[in-house]
All heavy atoms as an XYZ file, in Angstrom:
818
protein
N     -14.490     25.390     50.282
C     -14.498     26.312     49.159
C     -13.233     27.159     49.130
O     -12.672     27.389     48.067
C     -15.754     27.185     49.248
C     -15.920     28.100     48.082
S     -16.249     27.153     46.609
C     -16.549     28.441     45.456
N     -12.777     27.630     50.296
C     -11.583     28.473     50.309
C     -10.345     27.667     49.907
O      -9.421     28.226     49.315
C     -11.381     29.103     51.684
O     -11.143     28.106     52.648
N     -10.323     26.359     50.204
C      -9.202     25.530     49.778
C      -9.159     25.438     48.265
O      -8.088     25.527     47.648
C      -9.287     24.130     50.396
C      -8.202     23.207     49.917
C      -6.907     23.350     50.388
C      -8.461     22.234     48.976
C      -5.900     22.524     49.936
C      -7.466     21.411     48.514
C      -6.183     21.548     48.998
N     -10.327     25.287     47.652
C     -10.395     25.205     46.196
C      -9.914     26.510     45.564
O      -9.162     26.493     44.583
C     -11.823     24.883     45.742
C     -12.037     24.765     44.239
C     -11.214     23.616     43.665
C     -13.508     24.566     43.942
N     -10.330     27.645     46.133
C      -9.877     28.934     45.623
C      -8.365     29.090     45.770
O      -7.689     29.589     44.868
C     -10.593     30.071     46.342
C     -12.072     30.242     46.008
C     -12.693     31.318     46.884
C     -12.257     30.560     44.549
N      -7.826     28.675     46.919
C      -6.377     28.748     47.128
C      -5.642     27.845     46.146
O      -4.581     28.212     45.621
C      -6.036     28.376     48.561
N      -6.195     26.675     45.874
C      -5.567     25.751     44.929
C      -5.576     26.333     43.514
O      -4.550     26.316     42.823
C      -6.301     24.408     44.939
C      -5.744     23.340     44.004
C      -4.343     22.931     44.448
C      -6.665     22.138     43.986
N      -6.695     26.889     43.101
C      -6.782     27.501     41.769
C      -5.840     28.696     41.668
O      -5.149     28.882     40.662
C      -8.237     27.898     41.448
C      -9.087     26.642     41.273
C      -8.309     28.759     40.198
C     -10.573     26.920     41.175
N      -5.793     29.501     42.728
C      -4.886     30.654     42.728
C      -3.432     30.206     42.632
O      -2.646     30.778     41.874
C      -5.098     31.479     43.994
C      -4.137     32.615     44.131
C      -4.262     33.741     43.345
C      -3.086     32.557     45.036
C      -3.370     34.788     43.455
C      -2.190     33.595     45.146
C      -2.331     34.709     44.354
N      -3.060     29.179     43.391
C      -1.665     28.724     43.353
C      -1.307     28.151     41.990
O      -0.195     28.347     41.501
C      -1.397     27.706     44.458
O      -2.157     26.531     44.239
N      -2.241     27.453     41.368
C      -1.968     26.918     40.029
C      -1.807     28.039     39.010
O      -0.899     28.004     38.182
C      -3.081     25.964     39.603
C      -3.143     24.627     40.325
C      -4.376     23.844     39.891
C      -1.889     23.815     40.074
N      -2.675     29.036     39.088
C      -2.582     30.120     38.113
C      -1.347     30.987     38.348
O      -0.722     31.455     37.404
C      -3.833     30.987     38.152
O      -3.917     31.662     39.389
N      -0.974     31.198     39.593
C       0.197     32.035     39.860
C       1.501     31.304     39.576
O       2.524     31.946     39.364
C       0.180     32.533     41.312
O       0.333     31.440     42.190
N       1.482     30.004     39.550
C       2.701     29.253     39.273
C       2.823     28.834     37.819
O       3.771     28.146     37.459
C       2.785     28.022     40.183
C       3.130     28.406     41.592
O       4.008     29.222     41.814
N       2.422     27.844     42.546
N       1.890     29.251     36.988
C       1.978     28.935     35.570
C       3.201     29.588     34.937
O       3.884     28.975     34.115
C       0.705     29.376     34.847
C       0.571     28.965     33.396
C       0.580     27.443     33.287
C      -0.711     29.514     32.820
N       3.516     30.809     35.358
C       4.712     31.471     34.826
C       5.978     30.742     35.261
O       6.934     30.633     34.509
C       4.753     32.935     35.230
C       4.748     33.132     36.735
O       4.330     32.211     37.456
O       5.159     34.210     37.185
N       5.980     30.199     36.479
C       7.130     29.410     36.934
C       7.306     28.158     36.078
O       8.426     27.751     35.778
C       6.963     29.008     38.392
C       6.960     30.196     39.316
O       7.503     31.241     38.981
N       6.337     30.054     40.453
N       6.202     27.546     35.687
C       6.263     26.369     34.828
C       6.886     26.709     33.484
O       7.740     25.983     32.980
C       4.864     25.776     34.645
C       4.802     24.670     33.650
C       5.318     23.419     33.953
C       4.243     24.862     32.396
C       5.282     22.389     33.040
C       4.202     23.857     31.470
C       4.718     22.609     31.788
N       6.484     27.833     32.911
C       7.016     28.238     31.607
C       8.507     28.545     31.707
O       9.297     28.146     30.845
C       6.226     29.454     31.058
C       6.885     30.015     29.814
C       4.793     29.059     30.778
N       8.921     29.216     32.766
C      10.343     29.513     32.956
C      11.132     28.225     33.143
O      12.206     28.043     32.561
C      10.534     30.470     34.148
C       9.985     31.842     33.784
C      12.007     30.577     34.537
C       9.914     32.799     34.938
N      10.592     27.307     33.934
C      11.260     26.012     34.121
C      11.362     25.232     32.825
O      12.379     24.585     32.548
N      10.319     25.297     32.016
C      10.340     24.630     30.718
C      11.406     25.241     29.817
O      12.142     24.524     29.125
C       8.961     24.736     30.068
C       8.749     23.969     28.777
C       8.832     22.474     29.030
C       7.386     24.315     28.191
N      11.538     26.554     29.853
C      12.550     27.238     29.043
C      13.956     26.821     29.470
O      14.813     26.531     28.632
C      12.393     28.763     29.178
O      11.070     29.111     28.802
C      13.382     29.491     28.311
N      14.197     26.787     30.776
C      15.502     26.338     31.256
C      15.757     24.883     30.870
O      16.876     24.498     30.529
C      15.610     26.499     32.768
C      16.062     27.865     33.198
C      15.179     28.750     33.801
C      17.371     28.272     33.022
C      15.577     30.008     34.205
C      17.790     29.525     33.417
C      16.892     30.386     34.009
O      17.290     31.628     34.402
N      14.722     24.063     30.917
C      14.875     22.659     30.538
C      15.231     22.491     29.078
O      16.052     21.645     28.709
N      14.626     23.291     28.220
C      14.919     23.233     26.785
C      16.368     23.637     26.530
O      17.049     23.069     25.678
C      13.938     24.126     25.992
C      14.389     24.315     24.564
C      12.545     23.532     26.031
N      16.863     24.607     27.286
C      18.245     25.065     27.128
C      19.251     24.163     27.833
O      20.448     24.417     27.792
C      18.391     26.479     27.689
C      17.652     27.536     26.920
C      17.893     28.888     27.565
C      17.210     29.991     26.833
N      17.469     31.306     27.460
N      18.780     23.123     28.502
C      19.614     22.206     29.292
C      20.397     22.922     30.389
O      21.528     22.562     30.701
C      20.571     21.414     28.399
C      19.855     20.317     27.644
O      18.862     19.773     28.132
N      20.332     20.003     26.463
N      19.790     23.959     30.958
C      20.388     24.650     32.096
C      19.677     24.184     33.358
O      18.457     24.119     33.407
C      20.252     26.168     31.943
C      21.047     26.713     30.788
C      20.934     28.224     30.684
O      20.619     28.873     31.696
O      21.156     28.730     29.589
N      20.443     23.877     34.364
C      19.874     23.364     35.602
C      19.982     24.403     36.708
O      21.007     25.075     36.849
C      20.604     22.097     36.055
C      20.519     20.973     35.053
C      19.132     20.393     35.031
N      19.031     19.359     34.023
C      17.961     19.164     33.296
N      16.912     19.909     33.445
N      17.935     18.216     32.400
N      18.913     24.537     37.480
C      18.921     25.389     38.664
C      19.221     24.474     39.842
O      18.544     23.458     40.023
C      17.566     26.085     38.855
C      17.250     26.965     37.637
C      17.557     26.903     40.123
C      15.873     27.578     37.668
N      20.220     24.822     40.654
C      20.545     23.966     41.798
C      19.351     23.814     42.743
O      18.512     24.721     42.875
C      21.679     24.711     42.490
C      22.242     25.631     41.461
C      21.118     25.952     40.538
N      19.269     22.668     43.387
C      18.139     22.361     44.265
C      18.017     23.374     45.394
O      16.918     23.809     45.733
C      18.290     20.944     44.834
C      17.153     20.477     45.731
C      15.841     20.446     44.964
C      17.470     19.121     46.316
N      19.148     23.786     45.965
C      19.114     24.746     47.071
C      18.549     26.088     46.611
O      17.691     26.678     47.285
C      20.526     24.930     47.637
C      20.583     25.758     48.888
C      22.009     25.793     49.428
C      22.073     26.613     50.700
N      23.433     26.662     51.243
N      18.989     26.579     45.450
C      18.483     27.840     44.924
C      16.998     27.726     44.584
O      16.217     28.644     44.853
C      19.271     28.250     43.684
N      16.592     26.599     44.030
C      15.195     26.374     43.687
C      14.328     26.347     44.945
O      13.228     26.899     44.959
C      15.054     25.071     42.911
C      13.857     25.064     42.009
O      13.109     26.018     41.951
N      13.683     23.964     41.306
N      14.823     25.732     46.010
C      14.085     25.675     47.271
C      13.945     27.071     47.888
O      12.888     27.422     48.426
C      14.774     24.724     48.242
N      15.005     27.866     47.800
C      14.949     29.231     48.333
C      13.930     30.064     47.559
O      13.116     30.786     48.147
C      16.352     29.883     48.298
C      17.272     29.209     49.316
C      16.266     31.382     48.561
C      18.724     29.613     49.208
N      13.943     29.958     46.242
C      12.985     30.683     45.412
C      11.554     30.247     45.746
O      10.655     31.082     45.890
C      13.288     30.472     43.915
C      14.608     31.136     43.549
C      12.159     30.995     43.036
C      15.129     30.757     42.182
N      11.337     28.951     45.884
C       9.997     28.435     46.203
C       9.536     28.923     47.571
O       8.371     29.310     47.742
C      10.001     26.916     46.157
N      10.431     28.934     48.560
C      10.063     29.391     49.902
C       9.695     30.870     49.892
O       8.670     31.267     50.468
C      11.206     29.138     50.890
C      10.922     29.700     52.252
C      10.046     29.045     53.109
C      11.507     30.877     52.668
C       9.761     29.560     54.360
C      11.237     31.399     53.919
C      10.356     30.744     54.769
N      10.507     31.687     49.236
C      10.235     33.129     49.192
C       8.914     33.391     48.475
O       8.094     34.203     48.931
C      11.400     33.876     48.511
C      12.637     33.834     49.413
C      11.017     35.311     48.187
C      13.890     34.360     48.764
N       8.667     32.689     47.365
C       7.415     32.862     46.627
C       6.216     32.467     47.479
O       5.210     33.190     47.531
C       7.437     32.028     45.337
O       8.569     32.406     44.558
C       6.173     32.211     44.531
N       6.310     31.336     48.167
C       5.210     30.885     49.012
C       4.971     31.854     50.167
O       3.826     32.171     50.503
C       5.499     29.491     49.554
N       6.038     32.359     50.775
C       5.912     33.281     51.898
C       5.261     34.591     51.466
O       4.341     35.092     52.125
C       7.292     33.541     52.524
C       7.245     34.449     53.710
C       6.714     34.003     54.909
C       7.718     35.749     53.625
C       6.658     34.848     56.009
C       7.666     36.602     54.709
C       7.136     36.143     55.912
N       5.707     35.143     50.353
C       5.140     36.395     49.852
C       3.670     36.202     49.464
O       2.825     37.071     49.729
C       5.955     36.939     48.660
C       7.379     37.284     49.100
C       5.277     38.134     48.021
C       7.465     38.362     50.160
N       3.342     35.063     48.869
C       1.953     34.775     48.522
C       1.092     34.693     49.779
O      -0.018     35.235     49.819
C       1.856     33.465     47.723
O       2.648     33.575     46.542
C       0.418     33.146     47.344
N       1.604     34.047     50.812
C       0.878     33.930     52.079
C       0.648     35.306     52.699
O      -0.465     35.624     53.133
C       1.648     33.028     53.042
C       1.006     32.889     54.388
C      -0.168     32.158     54.546
C       1.565     33.479     55.513
C      -0.765     32.030     55.783
C       0.977     33.359     56.755
C      -0.191     32.635     56.892
O      -0.775     32.511     58.117
N       1.683     36.131     52.722
C       1.559     37.485     53.276
C       0.542     38.298     52.461
O      -0.274     39.042     53.023
C       2.929     38.197     53.311
C       3.887     37.477     54.261
C       2.798     39.659     53.684
C       3.445     37.443     55.695
N       0.580     38.155     51.133
C      -0.362     38.873     50.277
C      -1.794     38.435     50.543
O      -2.713     39.262     50.564
C      -0.031     38.636     48.803
O       1.252     39.107     48.504
N      -2.000     37.145     50.751
C      -3.345     36.652     51.042
C      -3.831     37.150     52.395
O      -5.009     37.509     52.544
C      -3.374     35.131     50.964
C      -3.211     34.614     49.547
S      -3.146     32.841     49.428
C      -4.866     32.437     49.655
N      -2.953     37.220     53.375
C      -3.337     37.773     54.675
C      -3.687     39.253     54.549
O      -4.661     39.730     55.136
C      -2.211     37.589     55.696
C      -1.990     36.186     56.232
C      -0.816     36.174     57.211
C      -3.239     35.661     56.908
N      -2.889     39.980     53.781
C      -3.171     41.394     53.548
C      -4.495     41.593     52.829
O      -5.268     42.503     53.164
N      -4.783     40.754     51.854
C      -6.057     40.827     51.145
C      -7.235     40.541     52.058
O      -8.280     41.184     51.969
N      -7.051     39.577     52.945
C      -8.116     39.265     53.901
C      -8.364     40.436     54.841
O      -9.513     40.762     55.155
C      -7.740     38.013     54.693
C      -8.838     37.471     55.544
C      -8.421     36.156     56.178
C      -9.573     35.571     56.968
N      -9.204     34.291     57.572
N      -7.307     41.098     55.254
C      -7.443     42.268     56.125
C      -8.140     43.412     55.393
O      -9.030     44.062     55.941
C      -6.068     42.722     56.620
C      -6.045     43.996     57.453
C      -6.694     43.740     58.806
C      -4.631     44.490     57.633
N      -7.759     43.631     54.157
C      -8.355     44.718     53.377
C      -9.838     44.463     53.127
O     -10.645     45.399     53.156
C      -7.577     44.920     52.058
C      -6.210     45.523     52.364
C      -8.346     45.807     51.093
C      -5.298     45.617     51.180
N     -10.228     43.197     52.905
C     -11.646     42.910     52.676
C     -12.490     43.210     53.907
O     -13.689     43.464     53.775
C     -11.875     41.438     52.267
O     -11.362     40.578     53.274
C     -11.246     41.144     50.933
N     -11.895     43.193     55.079
C     -12.638     43.540     56.286
C     -12.747     45.052     56.453
O     -13.652     45.536     57.125
C     -11.964     42.929     57.514
C     -12.013     41.416     57.520
C     -11.200     40.811     58.642
O     -10.514     41.502     59.369
N     -11.281     39.487     58.767
N     -11.846     45.807     55.852
C     -11.838     47.256     56.013
C     -12.589     47.995     54.921
O     -13.143     49.068     55.153
C     -10.390     47.768     56.054
C      -9.513     47.234     57.188
C      -8.082     47.721     57.015
C     -10.072     47.655     58.535
N     -12.597     47.458     53.703
C     -13.189     48.146     52.558
C     -14.386     47.344     52.055
O     -14.275     46.128     51.857
C     -12.151     48.301     51.423
C     -10.963     49.116     51.907
C     -12.776     48.936     50.199
C      -9.844     49.211     50.904
N     -15.514     48.001     51.814
C     -16.672     47.288     51.256
C     -16.367     46.724     49.865
O     -15.514     47.229     49.135
C     -17.760     48.367     51.167
C     -17.320     49.457     52.063
C     -15.824     49.391     52.132
N     -17.097     45.690     49.493
C     -16.848     44.971     48.244
C     -16.992     45.864     47.019
O     -16.155     45.824     46.112
C     -17.793     43.771     48.151
C     -17.412     42.818     47.052
O     -16.264     42.795     46.614
N     -18.364     42.035     46.602
N     -18.038     46.675     46.952
C     -18.246     47.503     45.763
C     -17.156     48.568     45.624
O     -16.763     48.920     44.517
C     -19.634     48.145     45.783
C     -19.817     49.209     46.816
N     -20.040     48.924     48.149
C     -19.778     50.552     46.708
C     -20.140     50.060     48.820
N     -19.988     51.065     47.972
N     -16.635     49.057     46.746
C     -15.547     50.047     46.686
C     -14.276     49.401     46.144
O     -13.570     49.988     45.323
C     -15.308     50.678     48.074
C     -14.091     51.582     48.056
C     -16.535     51.436     48.536
N     -13.986     48.188     46.597
C     -12.775     47.514     46.112
C     -12.878     47.194     44.626
O     -11.886     47.285     43.894
C     -12.498     46.248     46.921
O     -13.526     45.301     46.730
N     -14.077     46.837     44.149
C     -14.257     46.584     42.715
C     -14.016     47.852     41.902
O     -13.338     47.825     40.876
C     -15.659     46.049     42.433
C     -15.831     44.614     42.877
O     -14.855     43.897     43.050
N     -17.063     44.208     43.077
N     -14.581     48.956     42.359
C     -14.400     50.216     41.639
C     -12.953     50.682     41.696
O     -12.407     51.164     40.700
C     -15.342     51.276     42.211
C     -16.797     50.988     41.910
C     -17.750     51.929     42.620
O     -17.279     52.858     43.308
O     -18.967     51.724     42.485
N     -12.331     50.535     42.850
C     -10.926     50.926     42.993
C     -10.030     50.087     42.089
O      -9.131     50.612     41.427
C     -10.495     50.797     44.452
C      -9.089     51.244     44.796
C      -8.926     52.733     44.535
C      -8.780     50.927     46.249
N     -10.283     48.784     42.036
C      -9.512     47.913     41.156
C      -9.683     48.279     39.690
O      -8.727     48.279     38.917
N     -10.920     48.630     39.313
C     -11.179     49.040     37.930
C     -10.426     50.319     37.588
O      -9.821     50.420     36.519
C     -12.677     49.266     37.721
O     -13.384     48.078     37.949
N     -10.446     51.282     38.499
C      -9.740     52.540     38.262
C      -8.240     52.300     38.142
O      -7.570     52.859     37.267
C     -10.062     53.558     39.382
C      -9.139     54.755     39.325
C     -11.510     53.994     39.297
N      -7.704     51.432     38.998
C      -6.264     51.130     38.942
C      -5.898     50.497     37.608
O      -4.898     50.873     36.978
C      -5.848     50.237     40.131
C      -5.908     51.045     41.430
C      -4.454     49.661     39.925
C      -5.716     50.213     42.686
N      -6.711     49.540     37.136
C      -6.426     48.909     35.849
C      -6.522     49.905     34.701
O      -5.714     49.887     33.770
C      -7.365     47.724     35.588
C      -6.890     46.445     36.206
C      -7.728     45.716     37.020
C      -5.622     45.963     35.961
C      -7.302     44.529     37.582
C      -5.179     44.785     36.515
C      -6.026     44.061     37.336
N      -7.509     50.781     34.733
C      -7.649     51.789     33.680
C      -6.448     52.727     33.682
O      -5.882     53.041     32.627
C      -8.971     52.559     33.844
C     -10.148     51.640     33.514
C      -8.998     53.798     32.970
C     -11.504     52.199     33.889
N      -6.031     53.171     34.875
C      -4.872     54.060     34.959
C      -3.591     53.367     34.485
O      -2.758     53.989     33.809
C      -4.701     54.579     36.389
C      -5.764     55.575     36.863
C      -5.551     55.920     38.325
C      -5.748     56.816     36.005
N      -3.439     52.086     34.830
C      -2.268     51.346     34.356
C      -2.273     51.244     32.833
O      -1.230     51.406     32.186
C      -2.233     49.943     34.982
C      -1.807     49.920     36.423
S      -1.931     48.290     37.189
C      -0.985     47.273     36.099
N      -3.440     50.974     32.252
C      -3.544     50.895     30.793
C      -3.192     52.214     30.138
O      -2.449     52.244     29.152
N      -3.717     53.313     30.701
C      -3.392     54.637     30.157
C      -1.901     54.924     30.276
O      -1.288     55.488     29.368
C      -4.192     55.711     30.887
S      -5.953     55.662     30.531
N      -1.316     54.540     31.400
C       0.120     54.755     31.611
C       0.943     54.013     30.562
O       1.850     54.582     29.952
C       0.503     54.300     33.009
C       1.964     54.400     33.278
C       2.914     53.442     33.074
C       2.662     55.530     33.785
N       4.141     53.900     33.424
C       4.020     55.187     33.870
C       2.270     56.798     34.178
C       4.982     56.068     34.332
C       3.237     57.660     34.647
C       4.563     57.301     34.712
N       0.636     52.734     30.340
C       1.398     51.942     29.377
C       1.199     52.447     27.953
O       2.160     52.525     27.176
C       1.040     50.458     29.474
C       1.568     49.799     30.713
C       0.718     49.118     31.568
C       2.906     49.864     31.043
C       1.198     48.525     32.712
C       3.399     49.269     32.183
C       2.537     48.593     33.026
N      -0.020     52.789     27.600
C      -0.275     53.312     26.251
C       0.436     54.650     26.064
O       1.080     54.895     25.034
C      -1.788     53.442     25.999
C      -2.412     52.053     25.890
C      -2.061     54.244     24.733
C      -3.929     52.059     25.860
N       0.346     55.525     27.070
C       1.004     56.827     26.979
C       2.508     56.720     26.877
O       3.139     57.393     26.057
N       3.100     55.851     27.691
C       4.562     55.703     27.634
C       4.995     55.112     26.298
O       6.038     55.492     25.756
C       5.067     54.857     28.799
O       4.585     53.540     28.712
N       4.194     54.198     25.747
C       4.529     53.630     24.440
C       4.426     54.685     23.346
O       5.287     54.742     22.458
C       3.601     52.452     24.133
C       4.041     51.676     22.917
O       5.253     51.371     22.813
O       3.188     51.374     22.065
N       3.396     55.520     23.399
C       3.263     56.590     22.411
C       4.414     57.588     22.506
O       4.923     58.057     21.485
C       1.925     57.316     22.591
C       0.681     56.541     22.179
C      -0.574     57.325     22.521
C       0.720     56.215     20.700
N       4.842     57.911     23.725
C       5.971     58.824     23.906
C       7.246     58.229     23.321
O       8.010     58.916     22.639
C       6.136     59.188     25.389
C       4.971     60.063     25.845
C       7.467     59.881     25.656
C       4.908     60.295     27.335
N       7.467     56.925     23.550
C       8.653     56.261     23.000
C       8.612     56.266     21.472
O       9.623     56.535     20.821
C       8.744     54.820     23.498
C       9.209     54.679     24.911
C       9.268     53.221     25.304
C       9.537     53.044     26.772
N       9.507     51.628     27.162
N       7.443     55.962     20.904
C       7.330     55.930     19.441
C       7.537     57.318     18.846
O       8.172     57.468     17.812
C       5.978     55.358     19.028
C       5.892     53.875     19.200
C       4.585     53.320     18.687
C       4.568     51.812     18.896
N       3.348     51.200     18.382
N       7.005     58.339     19.519
C       7.192     59.707     19.036
C       8.666     60.096     19.103
O       9.190     60.708     18.172
C       6.351     60.686     19.885
O       4.988     60.267     19.850
C       6.458     62.096     19.365
N       9.336     59.714     20.180
C      10.752     60.053     20.321
C      11.597     59.338     19.269
O      12.501     59.945     18.683
C      11.233     59.686     21.723
N      11.312     58.066     18.994
C      12.097     57.355     17.981
C      11.815     57.892     16.592
O      12.720     57.987     15.764
C      11.825     55.842     18.018
O      10.421     55.609     17.885
C      12.324     55.225     19.297
N      10.560     58.270     16.318
C      10.225     58.856     15.017
C      10.940     60.191     14.827
O      11.495     60.460     13.766
C       8.702     59.043     14.895
O       8.059     57.799     15.117
C       8.328     59.575     13.529
N      10.947     61.013     15.865
C      11.636     62.300     15.800
C      13.136     62.100     15.614
O      13.769     62.803     14.824
C      11.365     63.113     17.080
O       9.955     63.205     17.264
C      11.966     64.492     17.010
N      13.695     61.125     16.325
C      15.130     60.853     16.192
C      15.456     60.372     14.778
O      16.481     60.761     14.213
C      15.558     59.818     17.220
N      14.605     59.546     14.195
C      14.840     59.070     12.830
C      14.756     60.218     11.835
O      15.551     60.310     10.910
C      13.835     57.973     12.469
C      14.124     56.648     13.107
C      13.117     55.611     12.669
C      13.367     54.282     13.362
N      12.386     53.264     12.959
N      13.770     61.116     12.030
C      13.640     62.269     11.131
C      14.864     63.168     11.236
O      15.365     63.665     10.234
C      12.371     63.061     11.455
C      11.113     62.398     10.996
C       9.898     63.257     11.322
C       8.620     62.563     10.900
N       7.430     63.361     11.256
N      15.337     63.379     12.466
C      16.529     64.213     12.650
C      17.753     63.571     12.008
O      18.590     64.257     11.426
C      16.779     64.462     14.137
C      15.736     65.391     14.740
O      15.059     66.121     14.030
N      15.609     65.342     16.052
N      17.861     62.254     12.116
C      18.980     61.545     11.509
C      18.909     61.646      9.987
O      19.916     61.879      9.324
C      18.975     60.065     11.936
O      18.958     59.995     13.347
C      20.188     59.332     11.414
N      17.702     61.487      9.453
C      17.544     61.589      7.994
C      17.830     63.002      7.513
O      18.452     63.197      6.468
C      16.128     61.167      7.590
C      15.804     59.681      7.721
C      14.331     59.442      7.400
C      16.674     58.862      6.790
N      17.381     63.995      8.253
C      17.632     65.399      7.864
C      19.116     65.720      7.919
O      19.660     66.370      7.033
C      16.857     66.352      8.772
S      15.085     66.321      8.479
N      19.804     65.268      8.960
C      21.229     65.564      9.068
C      22.031     64.805      8.023
O      23.053     65.278      7.550
C      21.728     65.246     10.473
O      21.602     63.868     10.750
N      21.582     63.604      7.637
C      22.280     62.843      6.601
C      22.075     63.486      5.237
O      23.008     63.549      4.439
C      21.760     61.403      6.530
O      21.179     60.990      7.726
C      22.848     60.451      6.175
N      20.877     63.971      4.982
C      20.637     64.601      3.681
C      21.333     65.947      3.570
O      21.760     66.357      2.498
C      19.134     64.747      3.434
O      18.567     65.613      4.386
N      21.510     66.680      4.666
C      22.226     67.946      4.655
C      23.730     67.729      4.455
O      24.399     68.550      3.848
C      22.002     68.704      5.977
C      20.618     69.268      6.100
C      20.458     69.990      7.432
C      19.040     70.492      7.597
N      18.852     71.147      8.888
N      24.241     66.616      4.942
C      25.653     66.323      4.807
C      26.024     66.009      3.369
O      27.146     66.197      2.932
C      26.044     65.168      5.721
N      25.088     65.557      2.585
C      25.359     65.213      1.188
C      25.345     66.431      0.394
O      25.810     67.015     -0.345
C      24.310     64.253      0.656
C      24.407     62.912      1.308
C      23.366     61.994      0.711
N      23.416     60.728      1.425
C      22.673     59.732      1.175
N      21.781     59.791      0.212
N      22.766     58.625      1.821
């Protein structure tokens, strides 16, 4: 069962790599084999370390606590992204109003 989970995880995590490779292929740009091998090794190593860390954390934190903690983290991330987007939109709107006001005063 754990092999199946690892296989599904590796397929889902490498989907973005497939899309990037497809994009490079469409542009007829080639990544050298040595650079591609280095990228693959680093990705595999970091994934392995992350899985070991996750296994360690599951032994330290109860399952229901990790679910609640993950939910809180996702909610906070969503609030952060929405808030930063609203701040950017407010700043651009204010800048446009200031530009329009200064242009109309110049006339």
